[in-house]
N, C-alpha and C positions, 0 to 999 in steps of 0.2 A: 586663477581660471580667467579673469579679466585680460591680464597681459597676453596670455595664450590666444584669447579671441581677438585681440586687437592686432597681434603679430599676424595671425593667419589673415585678418581682414586686409592687412597692408600688402601681404604676399600675394593674396589672391587678386587685388586690384593692380599691383604692378603687373603681373602676368597678363591680366587683361589688356593694360595700356600698352604693353609691348607688342602683343599680338594686333592691337588696333594700329599701332605705329608702323609695323611690319606691313600691314595691308595697304597703307599709303607710301610704303617705300622710303620711310624717314632713315636719316643716317643716325649715327650714335648719339649726337646731339639732340635730335628730334626724339628718339627713343627714350632717353634719359628723362627729356622734359615731360613727355607724355605720361610715362610710367610714373613720376614723382607727382604730377598733376593729379592723376587719376587715384593713387595710392593715399596721398595727403590732403586733398582738397577737402572732402566731406568732415574729416577729423578736424581739420584746420578751421573751418567754419564753426564748428561746434565750439571749438575751445575759445575762440575770439568772441563768440556771442556769450558764452558762460563766463567770460573773463578769467579763463583758467590759464596760468602762466608757471612754468613755461610751456609752450605748445608741445604736445604729445611726442612729436618726433624730435624736438629739440632736447626734451627730457632723456629720450631712450634713442641713442645714436644707433643702436643696432637695427632700428626700422630703416634708417637712411642706407647703412650698408646693405641690408637685404634687396632693398630697391635697386640700389646701384648693381649689384650683382646681377640681378635678374635683367636689367637693361643692357649690361655689358654682354651677357651671354647672348642675347638677342641680336646685338650687334655684330658679334664675332660669329655666330652661327645662325645667320638669318634664314637660310633654306631649311635647316632642321627644324627650327622653332617655328617657322611659318606652317610646316606640316600639321602643327596642333590648331590650325585657324578652323577646320570644322568643329572643333570642340570649344570655340570661343563662347559660346553660352554659359559653359560650366563655371570658369572662372568669374565671369560677369554676375551669374546668378548667387554663387557662393560669397563673392564680394559685397553684393547688396545685402544678403541676409547677415552676413558678419558685422558689417558696418551699421546696419540699422539697430541691431542689439546693442553694439558697443554704443551707439550715440544714445540709446534709451538709458543704459545703465549710468552713464555718466551725468545725464540729466537728472535721473532719479538720486543719485548720490549728492548732487548739487542743490537738492531741495525743492525740484520743479515738481509740478502737479503732474498726474497721470496723463492728462490731455497734452500738456507741454511737453512732456517726455517723449511722447509718441510722435509729436511733431519734429522734435529733434532726431529721432530716431529715423524718420522718413529724409529729412534734410541731411543728415549724415550719410545715409545710405545711397542717395542718389546724388549728391552734388559733385562727387569725384567724377561719375560718369558724364555729367553735364559739361564739366571743364574739358574732359578728354574729347566729347564730341566737338566742342568748339575749335580746339587745336586741331582735329582732323577736318575742320572746314565743313561740317555736317551740323543740321539742326538736331539738337539734343532730342533723344527719342522720348525724354520726359514731356517735351512740348508738342509733341505731334502723335497722330494716331499709330499706335504700336502695341505689341504686347503688354500686357500690364507689367508695371515698373513700380511706380510709387506705391501703388495699391499692395504689392507684396511686401514692399517694406513696412507699411503700415500694420498689416496683418501679423507680420513676424514680431513687430514692435508691441502690439496688443497681445501677442501670446504670451512673451515674456513677461509684461506687466500683470497680466491675470495670476500665471504661475507665481510670480514673485509675490503678490497680493495674498495668494492662497498658501503662502510660507513654505512654497517648494524650494529646495536647495538650488543655489546658483549653478551648481553642477549638473542640474537638470534643466532649470528653467532658461538659462542663456542658450544651451545648444539646441533646447526645443524651438526656441525663437528663430533661431537660424536655420534650422531643419525646415519649419513650416514656410519662411520666406524664400528659401532655396527651391523647394518642391513646388511652391505656386508658381514661381518664375520659370522654372523649367516646363512645367505644364502649359503656361501661357505661350511660351515661345514655341513648344511643340505642336499645339493646338491654334496658334494665332488668336488667343483671347484677349480683347481689349474692352476697355470701358465704351458702351455705345454712346457716342456723341455725334452730332451733326456738324458738318463744316461746310464753308462756302461752296466747296465743290461737289457736296453731295446733293442729289437732286430729290 
């Protein structure tokens, strides 16, 4: 179950990265770079902080191949792939949910407390997107007023933790956590929901 979860997370994040790169008119090197960064950024940070060796994408080479194939398709068929841009929020939200739960699962298995595991879930779910935004020369959405992002990751992680603590099977608890994070993110994007905070520009 976990392998499928993480593979889907990698694939979703890679698609999101390629779409972001095409929006910036990146060449094949740029597309490969941004897709690798988005797909592997959060999971790599998780593994480094938990001192897990080898890193997940080193241990499972098929993750590398999957991201490479997505990036090459985007480079070879840019016009066709770019038509998917209106649906950019879908791989973004799906990747966020998948990675959030994947990060939480690994932290729990490493013996972390529920609170620390939830933090790892948020970190894993959001860090790839932060790197992608930086590569695209944009202020990361995590750090500015934008539709709920880290909050969605947190709710998804907590959902999984609660169900796992209640003894629910991983075949139910993990997809449920992903679904909650995904749904909340899509609703936030659709209705522009964000945490109400004041900035220096606000009067």
